[in-house]
N, CA, C and O atoms as a Maestro MAE file, in Angstrom:
{
 s_m_m2io_version
 :::
 2.0.0
}

f_m_ct {
 s_m_title
 :::
 protein
 m_atom[308] {
  # First column is atom index #
  i_m_mmod_type
  r_m_x_coord
  r_m_y_coord
  r_m_z_coord
  i_m_residue_number
  s_m_chain_name
  s_m_pdb_residue_name
  s_m_pdb_atom_name
  i_m_atomic_number
  :::
  1 25 -6.427 -0.236 -3.823 1 A "MET " " N  " 7
  2 3 -4.943 0.615 -4.267 1 A "MET " " CA " 6
  3 2 -3.837 0.361 -3.828 1 A "MET " " C  " 6
  4 15 -3.548 0.477 -2.637 1 A "MET " " O  " 8
  5 25 -3.051 -0.025 -4.723 2 A "LEU " " N  " 7
  6 3 -1.585 -0.584 -4.629 2 A "LEU " " CA " 6
  7 2 -0.840 0.593 -4.271 2 A "LEU " " C  " 6
  8 15 -1.043 1.656 -4.856 2 A "LEU " " O  " 8
  9 25 0.273 0.443 -3.064 3 A "ILE " " N  " 7
  10 3 1.036 1.577 -2.924 3 A "ILE " " CA " 6
  11 2 2.467 0.621 -2.296 3 A "ILE " " C  " 6
  12 15 2.379 -0.537 -1.886 3 A "ILE " " O  " 8
  13 25 3.623 1.363 -2.347 4 A "PRO " " N  " 7
  14 3 4.635 0.756 -1.798 4 A "PRO " " CA " 6
  15 2 4.421 0.305 -0.396 4 A "PRO " " C  " 6
  16 15 3.554 0.773 0.342 4 A "PRO " " O  " 8
  17 25 5.158 -0.516 -0.114 5 A "LEU " " N  " 7
  18 3 5.639 -1.072 1.487 5 A "LEU " " CA " 6
  19 2 5.734 0.225 2.223 5 A "LEU " " C  " 6
  20 15 4.952 0.566 3.111 5 A "LEU " " O  " 8
  21 25 6.841 0.984 1.751 6 A "ASP " " N  " 7
  22 3 7.083 1.979 2.910 6 A "ASP " " CA " 6
  23 2 6.286 3.112 3.141 6 A "ASP " " C  " 6
  24 15 6.613 3.922 4.009 6 A "ASP " " O  " 8
  25 25 5.364 3.246 2.519 7 A "ARG " " N  " 7
  26 3 3.955 4.334 3.114 7 A "ARG " " CA " 6
  27 2 3.074 3.746 3.764 7 A "ARG " " C  " 6
  28 15 2.061 4.390 4.034 7 A "ARG " " O  " 8
  29 25 3.166 2.593 4.135 8 A "VAL " " N  " 7
  30 3 2.010 1.932 5.346 8 A "VAL " " CA " 6
  31 2 2.156 2.453 6.343 8 A "VAL " " C  " 6
  32 15 3.295 2.800 6.654 8 A "VAL " " O  " 8
  33 25 1.171 2.676 7.126 9 A "ALA " " N  " 7
  34 3 1.432 3.419 8.630 9 A "ALA " " CA " 6
  35 2 1.526 1.916 9.711 9 A "ALA " " C  " 6
  36 15 1.003 0.803 9.649 9 A "ALA " " O  " 8
  37 25 2.257 2.432 10.453 10 A "VAL " " N  " 7
  38 3 2.538 1.201 11.544 10 A "VAL " " CA " 6
  39 2 1.492 0.939 12.232 10 A "VAL " " C  " 6
  40 15 0.596 1.764 12.414 10 A "VAL " " O  " 8
  41 25 1.488 -0.328 12.727 11 A "ASN " " N  " 7
  42 3 0.101 -1.502 12.985 11 A "ASN " " CA " 6
  43 2 -0.562 -1.837 11.912 11 A "ASN " " C  " 6
  44 15 -1.312 -2.757 12.237 11 A "ASN " " O  " 8
  45 25 -0.701 -1.552 10.668 12 A "LYS " " N  " 7
  46 3 -1.648 -1.720 9.561 12 A "LYS " " CA " 6
  47 2 -1.115 -2.994 8.956 12 A "LYS " " C  " 6
  48 15 0.087 -3.252 8.888 12 A "LYS " " O  " 8
  49 25 -2.019 -3.721 8.550 13 A "LYS " " N  " 7
  50 3 -1.664 -4.763 7.819 13 A "LYS " " CA " 6
  51 2 -1.975 -4.539 6.463 13 A "LYS " " C  " 6
  52 15 -2.874 -3.821 6.025 13 A "LYS " " O  " 8
  53 25 -0.813 -5.499 5.569 14 A "ALA " " N  " 7
  54 3 -1.209 -5.227 4.050 14 A "ALA " " CA " 6
  55 2 -0.661 -6.443 3.372 14 A "ALA " " C  " 6
  56 15 0.304 -7.031 3.860 14 A "ALA " " O  " 8
  57 25 -1.337 -6.916 2.074 15 A "LYS " " N  " 7
  58 3 -1.118 -7.861 1.535 15 A "LYS " " CA " 6
  59 2 -0.318 -7.671 0.358 15 A "LYS " " C  " 6
  60 15 -0.638 -6.850 -0.502 15 A "LYS " " O  " 8
  61 25 0.850 -8.491 0.268 16 A "VAL " " N  " 7
  62 3 2.138 -8.593 -1.167 16 A "VAL " " CA " 6
  63 2 1.177 -8.443 -2.243 16 A "VAL " " C  " 6
  64 15 0.118 -9.052 -2.091 16 A "VAL " " O  " 8
  65 25 1.285 -7.953 -3.000 17 A "MET " " N  " 7
  66 3 0.733 -7.611 -4.283 17 A "MET " " CA " 6
  67 2 1.923 -8.199 -5.396 17 A "MET " " C  " 6
  68 15 1.868 -9.146 -6.181 17 A "MET " " O  " 8
  69 25 2.788 -7.419 -5.166 18 A "GLY " " N  " 7
  70 3 4.284 -8.065 -6.034 18 A "GLY " " CA " 6
  71 2 5.316 -7.226 -5.819 18 A "GLY " " C  " 6
  72 15 5.177 -6.290 -5.031 18 A "GLY " " O  " 8
  73 25 6.735 -7.481 -6.622 19 A "VAL " " N  " 7
  74 3 7.977 -7.076 -6.121 19 A "VAL " " CA " 6
  75 2 8.297 -6.178 -7.730 19 A "VAL " " C  " 6
  76 15 7.909 -6.575 -8.829 19 A "VAL " " O  " 8
  77 25 8.998 -5.062 -7.500 20 A "GLN " " N  " 7
  78 3 9.375 -4.461 -8.801 20 A "GLN " " CA " 6
  79 2 10.583 -4.839 -8.787 20 A "GLN " " C  " 6
  80 15 11.156 -4.294 -7.844 20 A "GLN " " O  " 8
  81 25 11.458 -5.705 -9.542 21 A "GLY " " N  " 7
  82 3 12.885 -5.708 -9.568 21 A "GLY " " CA " 6
  83 2 13.216 -7.174 -9.956 21 A "GLY " " C  " 6
  84 15 12.328 -8.021 -10.055 21 A "GLY " " O  " 8
  85 25 14.455 -7.426 -10.160 22 A "GLY " " N  " 7
  86 3 15.053 -8.548 -10.898 22 A "GLY " " CA " 6
  87 2 15.026 -9.757 -9.849 22 A "GLY " " C  " 6
  88 15 14.358 -9.810 -8.816 22 A "GLY " " O  " 8
  89 25 15.807 -10.605 -10.299 23 A "TRP " " N  " 7
  90 3 16.071 -12.088 -9.713 23 A "TRP " " CA " 6
  91 2 16.859 -11.842 -8.229 23 A "TRP " " C  " 6
  92 15 16.617 -12.560 -7.259 23 A "TRP " " O  " 8
  93 25 17.595 -11.002 -8.198 24 A "GLY " " N  " 7
  94 3 18.025 -11.171 -6.903 24 A "GLY " " CA " 6
  95 2 17.136 -10.456 -5.942 24 A "GLY " " C  " 6
  96 15 16.817 -11.180 -4.999 24 A "GLY " " O  " 8
  97 25 16.594 -9.140 -5.897 25 A "ILE " " N  " 7
  98 3 15.440 -9.035 -4.630 25 A "ILE " " CA " 6
  99 2 14.428 -9.889 -4.629 25 A "ILE " " C  " 6
  100 15 13.980 -10.143 -3.511 25 A "ILE " " O  " 8
  101 25 13.760 -10.586 -5.834 26 A "ARG " " N  " 7
  102 3 12.754 -11.649 -5.163 26 A "ARG " " CA " 6
  103 2 13.076 -12.811 -4.772 26 A "ARG " " C  " 6
  104 15 12.243 -13.594 -4.316 26 A "ARG " " O  " 8
  105 25 14.773 -13.182 -4.939 27 A "ASN " " N  " 7
  106 3 15.233 -14.338 -4.405 27 A "ASN " " CA " 6
  107 2 15.493 -13.809 -2.928 27 A "ASN " " C  " 6
  108 15 14.851 -14.264 -1.982 27 A "ASN " " O  " 8
  109 25 16.441 -12.850 -2.778 28 A "ARG " " N  " 7
  110 3 16.276 -12.490 -1.106 28 A "ARG " " CA " 6
  111 2 14.878 -12.352 -0.329 28 A "ARG " " C  " 6
  112 15 14.775 -12.712 0.844 28 A "ARG " " O  " 8
  113 25 13.609 -11.707 -1.190 29 A "LEU " " N  " 7
  114 3 12.656 -11.615 -0.256 29 A "LEU " " CA " 6
  115 2 12.127 -12.996 0.069 29 A "LEU " " C  " 6
  116 15 11.761 -13.295 1.206 29 A "LEU " " O  " 8
  117 25 12.089 -13.978 -1.138 30 A "SER " " N  " 7
  118 3 11.727 -15.140 -0.514 30 A "SER " " CA " 6
  119 2 12.595 -15.840 0.399 30 A "SER " " C  " 6
  120 15 12.074 -16.635 1.182 30 A "SER " " O  " 8
  121 25 13.739 -15.676 0.413 31 A "GLN " " N  " 7
  122 3 14.581 -16.071 1.577 31 A "GLN " " CA " 6
  123 2 14.292 -15.896 2.905 31 A "GLN " " C  " 6
  124 15 14.555 -16.571 3.901 31 A "GLN " " O  " 8
  125 25 13.437 -14.405 2.661 32 A "LEU " " N  " 7
  126 3 12.929 -14.136 4.251 32 A "LEU " " CA " 6
  127 2 11.616 -14.427 4.638 32 A "LEU " " C  " 6
  128 15 11.117 -14.048 5.698 32 A "LEU " " O  " 8
  129 25 10.898 -15.287 3.544 33 A "GLY " " N  " 7
  130 3 9.524 -15.504 3.602 33 A "GLY " " CA " 6
  131 2 8.722 -14.338 3.121 33 A "GLY " " C  " 6
  132 15 7.722 -14.067 3.787 33 A "GLY " " O  " 8
  133 25 8.923 -13.793 2.345 34 A "ILE " " N  " 7
  134 3 7.917 -12.705 1.908 34 A "ILE " " CA " 6
  135 2 7.691 -13.156 0.533 34 A "ILE " " C  " 6
  136 15 8.592 -13.221 -0.304 34 A "ILE " " O  " 8
  137 25 6.375 -13.490 0.303 35 A "HIS " " N  " 7
  138 3 6.025 -13.764 -1.200 35 A "HIS " " CA " 6
  139 2 4.679 -12.826 -1.683 35 A "HIS " " C  " 6
  140 15 4.146 -12.061 -0.880 35 A "HIS " " O  " 8
  141 25 4.295 -12.942 -2.793 36 A "PRO " " N  " 7
  142 3 2.954 -12.286 -2.924 36 A "PRO " " CA " 6
  143 2 1.997 -13.157 -2.582 36 A "PRO " " C  " 6
  144 15 2.104 -14.382 -2.651 36 A "PRO " " O  " 8
  145 25 0.935 -12.470 -2.163 37 A "GLY " " N  " 7
  146 3 -0.230 -12.902 -1.539 37 A "GLY " " CA " 6
  147 2 -0.030 -13.223 0.346 37 A "GLY " " C  " 6
  148 15 -0.881 -13.649 1.127 37 A "GLY " " O  " 8
  149 25 1.016 -12.936 0.542 38 A "ASP " " N  " 7
  150 3 1.216 -13.013 2.185 38 A "ASP " " CA " 6
  151 2 0.856 -11.649 2.622 38 A "ASP " " C  " 6
  152 15 1.026 -10.630 1.952 38 A "ASP " " O  " 8
  153 25 0.352 -11.717 3.781 39 A "VAL " " N  " 7
  154 3 -0.272 -10.794 4.559 39 A "VAL " " CA " 6
  155 2 1.042 -9.958 5.636 39 A "VAL " " C  " 6
  156 15 1.861 -10.807 5.986 39 A "VAL " " O  " 8
  157 25 1.275 -8.979 6.022 40 A "ILE " " N  " 7
  158 3 2.498 -8.788 6.763 40 A "ILE " " CA " 6
  159 2 1.694 -7.707 7.324 40 A "ILE " " C  " 6
  160 15 0.647 -7.243 6.872 40 A "ILE " " O  " 8
  161 25 2.394 -7.344 8.473 41 A "THR " " N  " 7
  162 3 1.880 -6.398 9.449 41 A "THR " " CA " 6
  163 2 3.159 -5.232 9.771 41 A "THR " " C  " 6
  164 15 4.217 -5.606 10.278 41 A "THR " " O  " 8
  165 25 2.946 -4.019 9.464 42 A "ILE " " N  " 7
  166 3 4.210 -3.174 10.069 42 A "ILE " " CA " 6
  167 2 4.564 -2.870 11.346 42 A "ILE " " C  " 6
  168 15 3.914 -1.910 11.761 42 A "ILE " " O  " 8
  169 25 5.397 -3.341 12.190 43 A "VAL " " N  " 7
  170 3 5.638 -3.172 13.400 43 A "VAL " " CA " 6
  171 2 6.119 -1.668 13.706 43 A "VAL " " C  " 6
  172 15 5.403 -0.989 14.442 43 A "VAL " " O  " 8
  173 25 7.321 -1.106 13.164 44 A "ARG " " N  " 7
  174 3 7.939 -0.108 13.231 44 A "ARG " " CA " 6
  175 2 8.453 0.554 11.950 44 A "ARG " " C  " 6
  176 15 8.711 -0.062 10.916 44 A "ARG " " O  " 8
  177 25 8.558 1.701 12.107 45 A "HIS " " N  " 7
  178 3 9.400 2.910 11.040 45 A "HIS " " CA " 6
  179 2 10.673 3.271 11.931 45 A "HIS " " C  " 6
  180 15 10.560 3.842 13.015 45 A "HIS " " O  " 8
  181 25 11.628 2.971 11.498 46 A "ALA " " N  " 7
  182 3 13.076 3.624 12.235 46 A "ALA " " CA " 6
  183 2 13.048 4.838 11.852 46 A "ALA " " C  " 6
  184 15 12.488 4.994 10.766 46 A "ALA " " O  " 8
  185 25 13.577 6.058 12.506 47 A "ALA " " N  " 7
  186 3 13.880 7.407 11.982 47 A "ALA " " CA " 6
  187 2 15.058 7.515 11.286 47 A "ALA " " C  " 6
  188 15 16.069 6.820 11.183 47 A "ALA " " O  " 8
  189 25 14.644 8.652 10.793 48 A "LEU " " N  " 7
  190 3 15.892 9.190 9.560 48 A "LEU " " CA " 6
  191 2 16.125 8.084 8.113 48 A "LEU " " C  " 6
  192 15 17.210 7.811 7.600 48 A "LEU " " O  " 8
  193 25 15.203 7.748 7.823 49 A "GLY " " N  " 7
  194 3 15.280 6.794 6.740 49 A "GLY " " CA " 6
  195 2 15.777 5.529 7.187 49 A "GLY " " C  " 6
  196 15 16.448 4.874 6.390 49 A "GLY " " O  " 8
  197 25 15.600 5.171 8.101 50 A "GLY " " N  " 7
  198 3 16.399 3.823 8.649 50 A "GLY " " CA " 6
  199 2 15.128 2.704 8.230 50 A "GLY " " C  " 6
  200 15 13.973 2.941 7.874 50 A "GLY " " O  " 8
  201 25 15.804 1.469 8.418 51 A "PRO " " N  " 7
  202 3 14.802 0.208 8.099 51 A "PRO " " CA " 6
  203 2 13.197 0.062 8.775 51 A "PRO " " C  " 6
  204 15 12.814 0.493 9.863 51 A "PRO " " O  " 8
  205 25 12.705 -0.417 8.121 52 A "ILE " " N  " 7
  206 3 11.171 -0.765 8.618 52 A "ILE " " CA " 6
  207 2 11.052 -2.380 9.213 52 A "ILE " " C  " 6
  208 15 11.519 -3.366 8.642 52 A "ILE " " O  " 8
  209 25 10.520 -2.378 10.134 53 A "LEU " " N  " 7
  210 3 10.272 -3.560 10.646 53 A "LEU " " CA " 6
  211 2 9.082 -4.215 10.587 53 A "LEU " " C  " 6
  212 15 8.162 -3.700 11.223 53 A "LEU " " O  " 8
  213 25 8.825 -5.388 9.886 54 A "ILE " " N  " 7
  214 3 7.731 -5.999 9.694 54 A "ILE " " CA " 6
  215 2 7.393 -7.464 10.449 54 A "ILE " " C  " 6
  216 15 8.311 -8.155 10.892 54 A "ILE " " O  " 8
  217 25 6.171 -7.814 10.539 55 A "GLU " " N  " 7
  218 3 6.220 -9.132 10.634 55 A "GLU " " CA " 6
  219 2 5.277 -10.100 9.795 55 A "GLU " " C  " 6
  220 15 4.121 -9.909 9.419 55 A "GLU " " O  " 8
  221 25 6.059 -11.124 9.625 56 A "VAL " " N  " 7
  222 3 5.414 -12.031 8.285 56 A "VAL " " CA " 6
  223 2 5.616 -13.432 8.912 56 A "VAL " " C  " 6
  224 15 6.710 -13.798 9.340 56 A "VAL " " O  " 8
  225 25 4.510 -14.187 8.943 57 A "HIS " " N  " 7
  226 3 4.341 -15.736 9.423 57 A "HIS " " CA " 6
  227 2 4.825 -15.715 10.652 57 A "HIS " " C  " 6
  228 15 5.668 -16.597 10.818 57 A "HIS " " O  " 8
  229 25 4.577 -14.900 11.796 58 A "GLY " " N  " 7
  230 3 4.846 -14.918 13.121 58 A "GLY " " CA " 6
  231 2 6.276 -14.392 13.269 58 A "GLY " " C  " 6
  232 15 6.596 -14.140 14.431 58 A "GLY " " O  " 8
  233 25 7.220 -14.171 12.304 59 A "PHE " " N  " 7
  234 3 8.423 -13.809 12.455 59 A "PHE " " CA " 6
  235 2 8.666 -12.084 12.034 59 A "PHE " " C  " 6
  236 15 7.989 -11.492 11.193 59 A "PHE " " O  " 8
  237 25 9.593 -11.584 12.696 60 A "GLN " " N  " 7
  238 3 9.902 -9.956 12.842 60 A "GLN " " CA " 6
  239 2 11.125 -9.928 11.644 60 A "GLN " " C  " 6
  240 15 12.158 -10.551 11.889 60 A "GLN " " O  " 8
  241 25 11.026 -9.378 10.669 61 A "VAL " " N  " 7
  242 3 11.869 -8.928 9.547 61 A "VAL " " CA " 6
  243 2 12.222 -7.459 9.568 61 A "VAL " " C  " 6
  244 15 11.324 -6.620 9.640 61 A "VAL " " O  " 8
  245 25 13.662 -7.072 9.501 62 A "ALA " " N  " 7
  246 3 13.714 -5.687 9.051 62 A "ALA " " CA " 6
  247 2 14.366 -5.370 7.728 62 A "ALA " " C  " 6
  248 15 15.407 -5.903 7.345 62 A "ALA " " O  " 8
  249 25 13.672 -4.451 7.045 63 A "LEU " " N  " 7
  250 3 13.760 -4.524 5.433 63 A "LEU " " CA " 6
  251 2 14.553 -2.963 5.377 63 A "LEU " " C  " 6
  252 15 14.163 -1.999 6.035 63 A "LEU " " O  " 8
  253 25 15.346 -2.950 4.757 64 A "GLY " " N  " 7
  254 3 15.835 -1.402 4.044 64 A "GLY " " CA " 6
  255 2 14.860 -0.495 3.430 64 A "GLY " " C  " 6
  256 15 14.012 -1.137 2.811 64 A "GLY " " O  " 8
  257 25 14.689 0.741 3.385 65 A "ARG " " N  " 7
  258 3 13.752 1.649 2.533 65 A "ARG " " CA " 6
  259 2 13.952 1.282 1.153 65 A "ARG " " C  " 6
  260 15 13.007 1.443 0.381 65 A "ARG " " O  " 8
  261 25 14.743 0.942 0.846 66 A "ARG " " N  " 7
  262 3 14.607 0.772 -0.660 66 A "ARG " " CA " 6
  263 2 14.231 -0.292 -1.248 66 A "ARG " " C  " 6
  264 15 13.972 -0.172 -2.446 66 A "ARG " " O  " 8
  265 25 14.106 -1.420 -0.725 67 A "ILE " " N  " 7
  266 3 13.531 -2.799 -0.998 67 A "ILE " " CA " 6
  267 2 12.030 -2.825 -0.454 67 A "ILE " " C  " 6
  268 15 11.098 -3.430 -0.983 67 A "ILE " " O  " 8
  269 25 11.975 -2.015 0.758 68 A "ALA " " N  " 7
  270 3 10.583 -1.963 1.280 68 A "ALA " " CA " 6
  271 2 9.866 -0.983 -0.233 68 A "ALA " " C  " 6
  272 15 8.736 -1.404 -0.481 68 A "ALA " " O  " 8
  273 25 10.239 -0.020 -1.045 69 A "SER " " N  " 7
  274 3 9.697 0.705 -1.841 69 A "SER " " CA " 6
  275 2 9.502 -0.010 -3.119 69 A "SER " " C  " 6
  276 15 8.888 0.500 -4.056 69 A "SER " " O  " 8
  277 25 10.130 -1.431 -3.167 70 A "ARG " " N  " 7
  278 3 9.945 -1.866 -4.471 70 A "ARG " " CA " 6
  279 2 8.786 -2.864 -4.450 70 A "ARG " " C  " 6
  280 15 8.267 -3.394 -5.432 70 A "ARG " " O  " 8
  281 25 8.366 -3.084 -2.746 71 A "ILE " " N  " 7
  282 3 7.203 -4.339 -2.804 71 A "ILE " " CA " 6
  283 2 5.819 -3.356 -2.846 71 A "ILE " " C  " 6
  284 15 5.589 -2.360 -2.160 71 A "ILE " " O  " 8
  285 25 5.052 -3.933 -3.801 72 A "THR " " N  " 7
  286 3 3.666 -3.124 -3.936 72 A "THR " " CA " 6
  287 2 2.762 -4.035 -2.861 72 A "THR " " C  " 6
  288 15 2.866 -5.244 -2.652 72 A "THR " " O  " 8
  289 25 2.032 -3.275 -2.371 73 A "VAL " " N  " 7
  290 3 0.944 -3.760 -1.406 73 A "VAL " " CA " 6
  291 2 -0.306 -3.630 -1.361 73 A "VAL " " C  " 6
  292 15 -0.514 -3.141 -2.472 73 A "VAL " " O  " 8
  293 25 -1.348 -3.723 -0.842 74 A "GLU " " N  " 7
  294 3 -2.981 -3.460 -0.737 74 A "GLU " " CA " 6
  295 2 -2.962 -3.468 0.702 74 A "GLU " " C  " 6
  296 15 -2.427 -4.424 1.263 74 A "GLU " " O  " 8
  297 25 -3.558 -2.379 1.492 75 A "GLU " " N  " 7
  298 3 -3.975 -2.289 2.524 75 A "GLU " " CA " 6
  299 2 -4.922 -3.342 3.048 75 A "GLU " " C  " 6
  300 15 -5.652 -3.616 2.095 75 A "GLU " " O  " 8
  301 25 -5.260 -4.046 4.066 76 A "VAL " " N  " 7
  302 3 -6.199 -4.852 4.596 76 A "VAL " " CA " 6
  303 2 -6.701 -4.476 6.003 76 A "VAL " " C  " 6
  304 15 -6.013 -4.132 6.964 76 A "VAL " " O  " 8
  305 25 -8.163 -4.624 5.922 77 A "GLU " " N  " 7
  306 3 -9.172 -4.161 6.958 77 A "GLU " " CA " 6
  307 2 -8.640 -5.482 8.221 77 A "GLU " " C  " 6
  308 15 -9.192 -5.544 9.319 77 A "GLU " " O  " 8
  :::
 }
 m_bond[307] {
  # First column is bond index #
  i_m_from
  i_m_to
  i_m_order
  :::
  1 1 2 1
  2 2 3 1
  3 3 4 2
  4 3 5 1
  5 5 6 1
  6 6 7 1
  7 7 8 2
  8 7 9 1
  9 9 10 1
  10 10 11 1
  11 11 12 2
  12 11 13 1
  13 13 14 1
  14 14 15 1
  15 15 16 2
  16 15 17 1
  17 17 18 1
  18 18 19 1
  19 19 20 2
  20 19 21 1
  21 21 22 1
  22 22 23 1
  23 23 24 2
  24 23 25 1
  25 25 26 1
  26 26 27 1
  27 27 28 2
  28 27 29 1
  29 29 30 1
  30 30 31 1
  31 31 32 2
  32 31 33 1
  33 33 34 1
  34 34 35 1
  35 35 36 2
  36 35 37 1
  37 37 38 1
  38 38 39 1
  39 39 40 2
  40 39 41 1
  41 41 42 1
  42 42 43 1
  43 43 44 2
  44 43 45 1
  45 45 46 1
  46 46 47 1
  47 47 48 2
  48 47 49 1
  49 49 50 1
  50 50 51 1
  51 51 52 2
  52 51 53 1
  53 53 54 1
  54 54 55 1
  55 55 56 2
  56 55 57 1
  57 57 58 1
  58 58 59 1
  59 59 60 2
  60 59 61 1
  61 61 62 1
  62 62 63 1
  63 63 64 2
  64 63 65 1
  65 65 66 1
  66 66 67 1
  67 67 68 2
  68 67 69 1
  69 69 70 1
  70 70 71 1
  71 71 72 2
  72 71 73 1
  73 73 74 1
  74 74 75 1
  75 75 76 2
  76 75 77 1
  77 77 78 1
  78 78 79 1
  79 79 80 2
  80 79 81 1
  81 81 82 1
  82 82 83 1
  83 83 84 2
  84 83 85 1
  85 85 86 1
  86 86 87 1
  87 87 88 2
  88 87 89 1
  89 89 90 1
  90 90 91 1
  91 91 92 2
  92 91 93 1
  93 93 94 1
  94 94 95 1
  95 95 96 2
  96 95 97 1
  97 97 98 1
  98 98 99 1
  99 99 100 2
  100 99 101 1
  101 101 102 1
  102 102 103 1
  103 103 104 2
  104 103 105 1
  105 105 106 1
  106 106 107 1
  107 107 108 2
  108 107 109 1
  109 109 110 1
  110 110 111 1
  111 111 112 2
  112 111 113 1
  113 113 114 1
  114 114 115 1
  115 115 116 2
  116 115 117 1
  117 117 118 1
  118 118 119 1
  119 119 120 2
  120 119 121 1
  121 121 122 1
  122 122 123 1
  123 123 124 2
  124 123 125 1
  125 125 126 1
  126 126 127 1
  127 127 128 2
  128 127 129 1
  129 129 130 1
  130 130 131 1
  131 131 132 2
  132 131 133 1
  133 133 134 1
  134 134 135 1
  135 135 136 2
  136 135 137 1
  137 137 138 1
  138 138 139 1
  139 139 140 2
  140 139 141 1
  141 141 142 1
  142 142 143 1
  143 143 144 2
  144 143 145 1
  145 145 146 1
  146 146 147 1
  147 147 148 2
  148 147 149 1
  149 149 150 1
  150 150 151 1
  151 151 152 2
  152 151 153 1
  153 153 154 1
  154 154 155 1
  155 155 156 2
  156 155 157 1
  157 157 158 1
  158 158 159 1
  159 159 160 2
  160 159 161 1
  161 161 162 1
  162 162 163 1
  163 163 164 2
  164 163 165 1
  165 165 166 1
  166 166 167 1
  167 167 168 2
  168 167 169 1
  169 169 170 1
  170 170 171 1
  171 171 172 2
  172 171 173 1
  173 173 174 1
  174 174 175 1
  175 175 176 2
  176 175 177 1
  177 177 178 1
  178 178 179 1
  179 179 180 2
  180 179 181 1
  181 181 182 1
  182 182 183 1
  183 183 184 2
  184 183 185 1
  185 185 186 1
  186 186 187 1
  187 187 188 2
  188 187 189 1
  189 189 190 1
  190 190 191 1
  191 191 192 2
  192 191 193 1
  193 193 194 1
  194 194 195 1
  195 195 196 2
  196 195 197 1
  197 197 198 1
  198 198 199 1
  199 199 200 2
  200 199 201 1
  201 201 202 1
  202 202 203 1
  203 203 204 2
  204 203 205 1
  205 205 206 1
  206 206 207 1
  207 207 208 2
  208 207 209 1
  209 209 210 1
  210 210 211 1
  211 211 212 2
  212 211 213 1
  213 213 214 1
  214 214 215 1
  215 215 216 2
  216 215 217 1
  217 217 218 1
  218 218 219 1
  219 219 220 2
  220 219 221 1
  221 221 222 1
  222 222 223 1
  223 223 224 2
  224 223 225 1
  225 225 226 1
  226 226 227 1
  227 227 228 2
  228 227 229 1
  229 229 230 1
  230 230 231 1
  231 231 232 2
  232 231 233 1
  233 233 234 1
  234 234 235 1
  235 235 236 2
  236 235 237 1
  237 237 238 1
  238 238 239 1
  239 239 240 2
  240 239 241 1
  241 241 242 1
  242 242 243 1
  243 243 244 2
  244 243 245 1
  245 245 246 1
  246 246 247 1
  247 247 248 2
  248 247 249 1
  249 249 250 1
  250 250 251 1
  251 251 252 2
  252 251 253 1
  253 253 254 1
  254 254 255 1
  255 255 256 2
  256 255 257 1
  257 257 258 1
  258 258 259 1
  259 259 260 2
  260 259 261 1
  261 261 262 1
  262 262 263 1
  263 263 264 2
  264 263 265 1
  265 265 266 1
  266 266 267 1
  267 267 268 2
  268 267 269 1
  269 269 270 1
  270 270 271 1
  271 271 272 2
  272 271 273 1
  273 273 274 1
  274 274 275 1
  275 275 276 2
  276 275 277 1
  277 277 278 1
  278 278 279 1
  279 279 280 2
  280 279 281 1
  281 281 282 1
  282 282 283 1
  283 283 284 2
  284 283 285 1
  285 285 286 1
  286 286 287 1
  287 287 288 2
  288 287 289 1
  289 289 290 1
  290 290 291 1
  291 291 292 2
  292 291 293 1
  293 293 294 1
  294 294 295 1
  295 295 296 2
  296 295 297 1
  297 297 298 1
  298 298 299 1
  299 299 300 2
  300 299 301 1
  301 301 302 1
  302 302 303 1
  303 303 304 2
  304 303 305 1
  305 305 306 1
  306 306 307 1
  307 307 308 2
  :::
 }
}
């Protein structure tokens, strides 16, 4: 089942299935090392709608909630 990245619980892994958005958001995520097919781990959700800290390819990256809501993922066991 595909869900937005911002709905994945802390310490869960998810596989990036796609990005809803234009060239700008896709380019920015590519620069951060986030591509369809990558497995990411949710490290932390900030309080009050703040950024989400994820780990991808051994690096930690903070994503804003709006960008995270545009990334569709599938939870991985």
